[in-house]
C-alpha positions in Angstrom: -62.0 223.7 31.3 -58.7 224.5 29.1 -57.6 228.1 28.5 -57.0 227.7 25.0 -61.1 226.4 24.4 -61.7 230.0 25.3 -59.8 231.3 22.9 -61.6 233.2 20.2 -58.4 235.2 18.0 -54.9 235.1 18.4 -52.0 237.1 16.9 -47.9 236.8 17.1 -46.2 239.9 16.4 -43.4 239.1 13.5 -40.5 241.1 12.0 -41.8 242.0 8.8 -38.7 241.5 6.7 -37.6 237.9 8.3 -41.3 236.9 9.2 -39.7 235.9 13.0 -41.9 236.4 16.4 -40.8 239.1 17.9 -41.9 237.8 21.1 -45.5 239.0 21.7 -48.2 239.0 20.7 -52.5 238.9 21.5 -55.1 236.7 22.5 -58.5 237.3 22.2 -60.8 235.8 25.3 -64.8 234.7 25.0 -65.2 237.2 28.2 -63.1 239.2 30.3 -64.0 237.2 32.9 -62.1 234.1 30.9 -59.2 236.7 30.0 -58.4 237.7 33.7 -58.6 233.7 34.4 -56.3 233.5 31.6 -53.5 236.1 33.6 -54.2 234.7 36.8 -52.6 231.4 35.7 -50.3 232.3 32.6 -48.4 235.7 33.8 -45.4 235.1 35.2 -45.5 231.5 33.5 -41.8 229.8 31.9 -42.1 229.3 28.7 -38.8 227.4 27.2 -36.6 229.2 30.0 -38.7 232.3 29.4 -41.1 234.0 31.5 -44.2 235.0 30.3 -45.9 238.6 30.6 -49.5 238.5 30.4 -51.6 241.5 30.9 -55.0 243.1 29.3 -54.3 245.5 26.2 -55.8 247.9 27.7 -52.9 248.1 30.3 -50.0 247.5 28.0 -51.2 250.7 25.2 -52.0 252.8 28.2 -48.8 252.3 29.7 -46.8 252.6 26.2 -48.7 256.0 25.0 -46.0 258.8 24.6 -43.3 256.4 26.3 -40.5 258.0 28.5 -42.5 261.0 28.8 -41.0 262.7 25.9 -43.0 265.9 24.8 -41.8 265.6 21.0 -42.8 261.6 20.6 -46.8 261.5 19.3 -48.8 259.3 21.5 -49.6 256.0 19.9 -52.9 255.5 18.4 -55.5 253.7 20.3 -56.0 250.3 19.7 -59.6 248.4 20.2 -59.8 244.8 21.0 -63.4 243.4 19.8 -65.3 240.5 20.5 -66.9 238.0 18.0 -70.1 239.3 19.6 -70.2 242.4 17.3 -73.6 244.8 16.7 -73.5 247.8 13.7 -75.9 250.4 15.5 -76.6 253.2 13.1 -79.3 256.4 12.5 -77.4 258.1 15.7 -77.6 261.6 16.3 -74.9 263.8 15.8 -74.2 264.4 19.6 -74.0 261.0 20.6 -70.5 260.1 22.1 -69.0 256.7 22.6 -69.4 256.7 26.3 -73.8 257.6 26.1 -74.0 254.4 23.6 -71.6 252.4 26.2 -74.0 253.6 29.0 -77.1 252.7 26.6 -76.1 248.9 25.9 -75.1 248.3 29.3 -78.6 246.7 29.9 -77.8 244.3 27.4 -74.5 242.8 29.5 -70.9 243.9 29.3 -70.0 245.7 26.5 -66.3 244.5 25.2 -65.6 248.1 23.1 -67.6 250.4 21.5 -66.5 252.1 18.6 -68.5 255.2 16.9 -66.8 256.4 12.9 -65.5 260.2 12.6 -65.0 261.7 8.9 -61.3 261.6 8.5 -61.1 265.4 7.2 -63.2 266.6 9.8 -63.6 264.9 12.6 -67.6 264.8 12.2 -69.1 261.8 13.6 -70.8 259.6 10.8 -73.9 258.9 12.7 -73.0 254.7 13.2 -70.8 252.9 15.6 -70.0 249.2 16.5 -70.3 247.8 19.6 -68.8 244.0 21.0 -70.3 242.0 23.8 -68.7 239.7 25.7 -71.0 237.0 25.0 -74.2 235.2 22.2 -76.5 236.3 25.0 -75.5 239.8 25.3 -75.6 240.5 21.1 -79.3 238.9 21.3 -80.0 241.3 24.1 -79.1 244.3 22.1 -80.7 242.9 18.8 -83.5 244.1 20.3 -83.0 247.6 20.7 -83.8 247.8 17.3 -86.0 250.8 16.1 -86.0 251.6 19.8 -85.4 255.8 20.3 -82.1 256.5 21.5 -81.0 260.2 21.8 -84.6 261.5 20.1 -83.8 259.3 16.7 -84.9 255.6 15.8 -81.7 253.5 16.0 -81.1 250.7 13.4 -79.7 247.9 15.4 -77.8 245.0 13.4 -75.3 242.1 13.9 -72.1 243.0 12.5 -70.5 239.9 10.6 -66.5 239.9 11.1 -64.5 237.8 9.2 -62.2 235.8 11.0 -58.5 236.1 9.9 -59.0 232.2 8.2 -61.2 233.4 5.6 -59.6 237.1 5.2 -56.9 235.4 3.9 -58.8 233.2 1.6 -60.5 235.5 0.4 -57.0 237.7 -0.2 -55.5 234.6 -2.3 -59.2 234.2 -4.8 
């Protein structure tokens, strides 16, 4: 199998003024296993005289947090990398934390990301969130948990429709 057949999304970091590549980017794969295969195949690969460094994004972001240990430098915002197999979960109890959602939905398969939304001003939970999975089968299994009890409430589970970058650019041009 070619590595490029399992790429869901790609984004090249570019200079805002010139549009020239900064020499780095992000690629979203269909699954963690496929991402690890790509890392093993491409990390250290010579591309036009430049050595590629290929890592999981979570490792890259974690290593960039508060660079140099400078106490006056604020940590960078955490990046959440989601797959296209994404669900919306609503009617959550106020006490629910992201790790509770992750634990509950791991019975459906590999949870790629968990995001629980909060109010910006008060930092309080908005009682809904999003989870993404590594496959369509796992997403279907998660949808079966609609109207089931979780932390004392009947949760709402629906498929979240994610717009592709092409769809977003077409929307912006209209």
